[in-house]
LUMLO-821054 format. One line per field, with one value per residue (C-alpha): residue number from 0; residue in one letter; x, y, z. Coordinates in nm, 3 decimals. Layout:
! residues N
num <- NUM  ...
residu <- A  ...
xx <- X  ...
yy <- Y  ...
zz <- Z  ...
This chain:
! residues 245
num <- 0  1  2  3  4  5  6  7  8  9  10  11  12  13  14  15  16  17  18  19  20  21  22  23  24  25  26  27  28  29  30  31  32  33  34  35  36  37  38  39  40  41  42  43  44  45  46  47  48  49  50  51  52  53  54  55  56  57  58  59  60  61  62  63  64  65  66  67  68  69  70  71  72  73  74  75  76  77  78  79  80  81  82  83  84  85  86  87  88  89  90  91  92  93  94  95  96  97  98  99  100  101  102  103  104  105  106  107  108  109  110  111  112  113  114  115  116  117  118  119  120  121  122  123  124  125  126  127  128  129  130  131  132  133  134  135  136  137  138  139  140  141  142  143  144  145  146  147  148  149  150  151  152  153  154  155  156  157  158  159  160  161  162  163  164  165  166  167  168  169  170  171  172  173  174  175  176  177  178  179  180  181  182  183  184  185  186  187  188  189  190  191  192  193  194  195  196  197  198  199  200  201  202  203  204  205  206  207  208  209  210  211  212  213  214  215  216  217  218  219  220  221  222  223  224  225  226  227  228  229  230  231  232  233  234  235  236  237  238  239  240  241  242  243  244
residu <- M  M  T  R  R  R  P  P  N  P  K  S  T  L  P  A  T  I  N  G  T  Q  C  A  I  S  S  L  S  P  N  H  T  N  F  L  L  S  L  Q  L  P  R  T  R  R  D  S  A  A  A  C  T  L  D  F  P  R  L  L  D  S  P  L  L  I  M  A  V  R  G  I  V  L  A  L  V  L  A  M  A  V  L  H  H  A  H  G  A  V  H  K  V  R  D  S  A  G  W  T  T  I  G  S  P  D  Y  K  Q  W  A  V  T  K  T  F  Q  L  G  D  V  I  H  F  E  Y  N  P  Q  F  H  N  V  M  R  M  T  H  A  M  Y  R  A  C  N  A  T  S  P  S  A  T  Y  T  T  G  N  D  S  I  T  I  T  T  R  G  H  H  Y  F  I  C  G  F  T  G  H  C  Q  S  G  Q  K  V  D  I  N  V  L  P  T  T  T  T  A  A  G  T  P  S  S  S  P  M  A  A  P  T  L  P  S  A  Q  S  P  G  P  S  P  N  T  A  A  S  S  M  A  S  I  A  L  A  K  V  L  L  L  A  L  A  I  L  G  F  A
xx <- 0.035  0.141  0.114  0.016  0.316  0.159  0.227  0.544  0.451  0.368  0.581  0.951  1.211  1.578  1.878  2.022  2.303  2.221  2.509  2.674  2.357  2.182  1.877  1.545  1.348  1.005  0.711  0.442  0.200  0.062  0.181  0.538  0.597  0.703  0.927  0.996  1.379  1.399  1.713  1.833  2.040  2.168  1.900  2.016  2.004  1.665  1.509  1.670  1.611  1.408  1.205  1.182  0.986  1.214  0.979  1.057  0.973  1.276  1.471  1.436  1.506  1.809  2.171  2.350  2.100  2.003  2.394  2.343  2.065  2.241  2.543  2.298  2.162  2.527  2.609  2.314  2.316  2.732  2.640  2.384  2.702  2.932  2.675  2.585  2.966  3.050  2.743  2.799  2.583  2.565  2.649  2.674  2.842  2.666  2.339  2.106  2.374  2.658  2.998  3.011  3.129  2.790  2.648  2.914  2.938  3.038  3.181  3.330  2.954  2.808  3.130  3.034  2.679  2.771  2.895  3.136  3.202  3.410  3.274  3.070  3.084  3.122  2.968  3.033  2.804  2.875  2.964  3.269  3.308  3.358  3.484  3.671  3.739  4.093  4.238  4.504  4.793  4.672  4.945  4.816  4.464  4.543  4.746  4.482  4.792  4.632  4.966  5.028  4.670  4.682  4.369  4.150  3.828  3.647  3.335  3.160  2.922  3.200  3.141  3.390  3.459  3.557  3.829  4.046  3.951  4.072  4.063  4.050  4.069  3.892  3.913  3.836  4.155  4.004  4.176  4.050  3.765  3.952  4.049  3.648  3.574  3.520  3.709  3.572  3.739  3.573  3.682  3.637  3.606  3.811  3.557  3.227  3.418  3.760  3.552  3.309  3.586  3.788  3.580  3.621  3.994  3.883  3.517  3.525  3.627  3.329  3.328  3.566  3.768  4.050  4.387  4.564  4.931  4.840  4.799  4.529  4.521  4.660  4.415  4.533  4.385  4.096  4.024  4.109  3.878  3.572  3.663  3.662  3.301  3.126  3.253  3.130  2.814  2.799  2.863  2.596  2.393  2.475  2.450  2.075  1.962  2.107  1.969  1.619  1.706
yy <- -0.015  0.357  0.612  0.903  1.162  1.493  1.819  2.035  2.342  2.635  2.851  2.900  2.739  2.841  2.657  2.642  2.488  2.339  2.163  2.125  1.904  2.076  2.158  2.322  2.553  2.575  2.761  2.617  2.891  3.197  3.428  3.287  3.205  2.870  2.666  2.306  2.240  1.926  1.754  1.684  1.367  1.077  0.827  0.570  0.781  0.932  0.632  0.806  1.198  1.342  1.707  1.960  2.286  2.620  2.865  3.177  3.468  3.300  3.299  3.671  3.687  3.555  3.787  3.700  3.855  4.091  4.195  4.138  4.354  4.629  4.599  4.666  4.978  5.115  5.035  5.206  5.493  5.532  5.569  5.794  5.999  5.988  6.074  6.381  6.514  6.384  6.622  7.037  7.275  7.450  7.845  8.000  8.277  8.608  8.445  8.538  8.807  8.520  8.616  8.911  9.259  9.399  9.648  9.672  9.355  9.365  9.010  9.067  9.162  8.874  8.612  8.792  8.688  8.338  8.051  7.813  7.475  7.161  6.988  7.308  7.349  7.717  7.701  8.021  8.099  8.339  8.359  8.214  8.425  8.729  8.571  8.254  8.189  8.166  8.031  8.259  8.271  8.599  8.813  8.733  8.773  9.122  9.257  9.078  8.938  8.641  8.507  8.249  8.067  7.725  7.665  7.803  7.728  7.811  7.582  7.887  7.678  7.540  7.397  7.376  7.170  7.317  7.065  7.274  7.528  7.861  8.106  8.003  8.300  8.377  8.604  8.615  8.693  8.869  9.198  9.455  9.264  9.192  9.506  9.650  9.393  9.063  8.868  8.690  8.518  8.195  8.195  7.865  7.921  7.692  7.507  7.751  7.774  7.915  8.160  8.277  8.344  8.535  8.879  8.875  8.965  9.320  9.390  9.717  9.575  9.585  9.219  9.113  8.837  8.693  8.777  8.597  8.616  8.293  7.975  7.713  7.394  7.106  6.885  6.565  6.848  6.897  6.515  6.467  6.732  6.618  6.242  6.315  6.530  6.248  5.976  6.169  6.219  5.842  5.733  5.965  5.816  5.458  5.515  5.650  5.354  5.101  5.242  5.216  4.868
zz <- -0.040  -0.098  0.137  -0.023  0.097  0.257  -0.003  0.079  0.322  0.108  0.237  0.233  0.372  0.503  0.535  0.899  1.091  1.442  1.609  1.322  1.154  0.859  0.878  0.687  0.853  0.759  0.909  1.099  1.152  0.941  1.193  1.189  1.556  1.533  1.338  1.207  1.195  0.998  1.013  0.633  0.702  0.486  0.360  0.526  0.870  0.758  1.003  1.288  1.203  1.440  1.410  1.642  1.699  1.789  2.006  1.805  2.071  2.281  1.968  2.021  2.332  2.268  2.343  2.064  1.855  2.050  2.008  1.647  1.597  1.765  1.567  1.274  1.407  1.527  1.141  0.971  1.264  1.121  0.750  0.850  1.029  0.766  0.507  0.646  0.687  0.331  0.193  0.303  0.189  -0.112  -0.125  -0.500  -0.476  -0.468  -0.484  -0.760  -0.881  -0.987  -1.059  -1.226  -1.216  -1.311  -1.040  -0.839  -0.654  -0.278  -0.271  0.117  0.222  0.050  0.257  0.620  0.592  0.534  0.770  0.582  0.695  0.564  0.304  0.204  -0.186  -0.304  -0.659  -0.904  -1.217  -1.439  -1.831  -1.926  -2.287  -2.009  -1.673  -1.491  -1.173  -1.036  -0.691  -0.548  -0.234  0.004  -0.154  -0.546  -0.387  -0.227  -0.561  -0.808  -0.932  -1.224  -1.329  -1.111  -0.964  -0.803  -0.995  -1.270  -1.357  -1.700  -1.733  -1.621  -1.363  -1.182  -0.809  -0.533  -0.261  0.061  0.234  0.467  0.751  0.666  0.354  0.040  -0.213  -0.565  -0.821  -1.151  -1.411  -1.638  -1.751  -1.436  -1.258  -0.951  -0.944  -0.982  -0.697  -0.856  -0.579  -0.301  0.051  0.141  0.573  0.724  1.092  1.363  1.620  1.717  2.073  1.899  1.678  1.930  2.209  1.907  1.899  2.320  2.255  2.101  2.152  2.002  1.624  1.384  1.203  1.004  0.828  1.063  0.972  0.695  0.825  0.972  0.743  0.810  1.005  0.760  0.565  0.831  1.101  0.908  0.842  1.155  1.315  1.095  1.249  1.619  1.563  1.345  1.606  1.864  1.713  1.691  1.961  2.162  1.964  1.987  2.363  2.297  2.152  2.343  2.634  2.508  2.394
């Protein structure tokens, strides 16, 4: 007499290993709270194979599973923190007016109204037939000397990412344009604490850009500062998450 084989469970099965034995996990209930572990043994040993029921809620209480979930959450928090610091604000130079000599532009006044941070993007929009963007040293910036720029941009739609603190000097290299005011000093200040303490040393001074005589920190120092800030935020978020877990 042939025994009619029971149709397989329509729900999918998942491979698993328990104590070195290959198993298949299949759902026994619609809400997936209980699972059947079928031991996948060689044909000669199937007569001694047994099935066991796994209590899914108890599995969720497993310390290893809790640690794994916490690890995933921390990884997601870290990824969000990295993305947050990787994408800074975009500052279009002189906003809607753009990079031009028309209208007696005052780029110094525009710059002091902005707060520039590491990772921010400085966007120059202009007509490349009449303007360009040159990155200069402080001395060349003050003298409007366009003979030896450290970088030149000519697309008319240039985006420059700021990666170091301190001053970043830009001028238009077309004859007479820098002298007409087409130059801008992008100053990325130190941390908030240091920046807040600077005015206290000279309370009567009007808001001006700090002196450019002292060079800004090296790229490695700036990168370390960004990493420290990101790590501090990640640790605070992680502690908050673990406290509610």
